[in-house]
Steps between C-alpha positions, in 0.01 A plus 500: 500500500337171390639320800374778727149478353495121537611529860234762569231280349615203706490714815146608417387144454652397830333790679165389362552141611488366140847361462609161374718359774504148639265453797620227734256295703619250759378142508578356839389139544630175650719381215653275765315355800172328569309649207772478237301261281218752442714815497616477132142529374430788737802692374411417141145633556630837623755521222233419241309811607818709490586380151146573382526860622849547359402360158204742486739796483235701684636504852651816640604646164613168358695382804596135531410313820794300628440226757768456768482178701581450864484185708283523810576134591139506632614435857821694582398855596859628513581366152173636363566843649848505355369404156235770515752760609712416198201535269418844639843654573721340235261413220274799547166323457189719495273233657509141623292211375514280805586365735351150519494350848339702774789520747755630254238730347440663835875535560556666162203729555622631832879498437520604138175612336382744770839660571557554126140577407475218243170337392468123544232283344514139618340224296506240776560628856179399673553548875206682663757699698596688187150648482572718801874556454622861489574561131473873429266413212780317315396134534242309296436136413320327217454189714228480769573496871492161671205628700310441176672166441384376841142546381572320172667205677204467737245513220678230297542269800136543602373440148687168505347402831813516717446599863837427664838617379862525615719792393876519455665824397845627409634696794498855362265791442329342204446160659385630839267758350339248267466232770336750734256614225403139416454399862290810577271455200468122522411504869259789455320285239461216751803290402760350732876569473678221685847660497685799357866416482800682353773336296839640410627503142827331405471188710580151369254323729146603595398182683469675836274770358286247320482283812346790694258573215399131480439478876264796483317349199283659236329409174723735298848645558519861388858577398567874515859474382725520197506245222879519461569468872354367825143475372598225263714340773200476732283353227768243415524387862121494543458280191786268593362442851136490398419782740281680242367412159322823410659843492389857440755719319485881528680734258860447616473127434353519152744450214622248245750381760208348694421274204868407465544424869192287559297424188222249551571479877295822532195386301197632683682787666406855413564870565484846347719792397423849363352498152198588291315377194468848361563594135830654604619177659454301177669769298796506735544121478520525124748789515714308749503193278622718213774636726607148607377472857200358688241766553299276733790481748421646843533877517623542140190700398513702822857590409396623155231714660735636767751620239225637278350709781835653584552605137145622445525712818826653378331585169202653677729714718732584213781418738706206618534641850316286755373808684328608178350174379414306819161666541385392152529124552171453685306711249641311200422163653135575561189621318391725343684505171561309182597145583855393416609138460837328436640592159328839515765704679570709189130582481505593870791740444309666214191540719702639788673750271159609370376556857257206486439303822600133491399205718794258496346154517810316389566128531348458847185717488681756710305690757694661783329552833585624846869568534565429132468122476308268271140425592580139425409232245611137535514194277422168664723205410474125545742210450402220263713273279819623667458872434292791617265698280259790551145385565332831586531860615409676820 
């Protein structure tokens, strides 16, 4: 009889959605490939949010959140799709934090997320093409579109008095979309783009590409590439040949690897990547330090926010089914409501349970607009004394 009563009680809890079972969330990022040097901090950011929610004991009847990693490779759509399929069909994840690079993100969205009805929140896929992609209301991103980055790049270049630039981009959705956005905005503002030239990743020699860039000329070379791949190869060749001395680095090029690869050779160069000087940003950096990773690393705070929004939406819906919680993400990320910052996820769960509206501000001053993407804040960097540092915010 006792066993029967216990089983009946357990069934009742499950029927009401208040059961303590593990909730798996996928983390699909480029653990190998052209962004592998910044990926560890991104994954750590997402897992920090998951641990915070698990430790609170207040999520879905005391359920633990279990991160399950998958390797997107950043560039191989087939490998990324296969990894995502494993996360969904074998591991049974209830949502995906990722992917990272735009091409593989689009492939996963169309080939895995939509057919299986799984929510994706990307911390770093920035292609403008994703803004209009068919997504059945399942896709969001805590990073801004490169349409916004094109404006930021133009503003920074103009403020520094540059009127003529050359652009090289990695030959994929991210690179092409960003290069187009920069060219459009810079020329609309009266600047001259001497050349827009693609480069392939994985080459040992970029002298031909740099030769074409040098022939076209320009005061600054904008490198819309990857720091662990061809972007750095182009910069190396440009420095060695004296083709360019000053470089602009968008988000995919910003990482500690840039310091390691070039050091003082880049003094005077500059760039920007998503970031904010909000209260939440400083809090997150301190939390990350305590957890043993660099909270200032590109897209690490966006990853924390992406994971947090997935879990808060589940809590609001009282369900881990994407069909139930997907419509809550936009509301939670925007006003009105009580503001929630990093380290306050337990508080957020209490407020949600009490029926109180929250405005998740997070580590990146989250505000989702349009098709569910970040409105966009950037931190401007500059190289001096062999390393880059943040000099302002946009």
